[in-house]
N, C-alpha and C positions, 0 to 999 in steps of 0.2 A: 226951182221948178216948178210949175203949178199944182196941186194936191190934183189927182187921178187916178183911180183906178186899171189902175193897162189892164190886171185881170179881167178886172171885170169887162171890159172891154174883148176879150183873145173869150170869154165865154160869151158873148151877143154875137160873133159871126164876125170881128177883128183877125189880120194876119200881120205876119211882118211887116207886110208898102204898105199897112194901112197904119202900125207905129210906128214907121216912118215918118210920116207925115207927120200927126202928131206930134212926136221929139224935133224935129223940124220948124212947126207955128212954134212950140214952148220954147225953143231951143236949147232940145234935153240931147245928153250923148246915149247911142245903144244903150253905153254901157253904165248909165243914168240908171236910163228908168229899167235894162235884165238888173238889175239892181234894187229897185225898190219892187220890179216884180215877184224878189229871192225872201224879202226881207234883209238883203247888205246894202252896207253902202256898198260907192258906186264901186271905195280902195280895195273890200274885200270879194266885192265880183268880179271883179278884175288880175284878183292875183290869183284866186280859183281856176282864172280860167287861165292864165300861162302855168298853171298847175295842176298842167290838166280837165278839169275842168269837172263837170261831176261824175260819181260813180254811179253808173247805171241801177247800182243795185238797189231798191225797191224807188226805182224812177223810171219804173216797164207798167207797160200799158195791154195788156194783152185785148178788152173791149169784150167784149159780151156777142159769144156764141155764135161771134162772127170770117171774118176769115185770117185774123189777125190767131187766132187756138193753133200751140202748136200743133198741134193735131191737124190742120188742113195744109200745111211749112210741109216740102220738103224734106223740109234737114228732120220734122219731124213723123214721118211716115218711117217702117221698116225697108230695106231693099228693095226697091221690087215693087213694091206695093204702092196697086196709082191707089188714089182721093177713089172710097164710100166702095170698092171692091175689095178683094180680099189676094 
């Protein structure tokens, strides 16, 4: 597999379809690419996914002052309280 900074590709605006094209061009499987992006070997990545994947703990990002903030979500509001009101 050609050495590429796939995390930088995503940061620059790429998406899974973009990565699929790079992988097809390079002859790399998704597991090889995902492993390289997470610092794991292909085998380690496959084993982690077969065991249920990564824990969401420590891997969540709520954004900054946007709609993803808990207080802006229906489950984050008190029962019957509407957004922006009492």
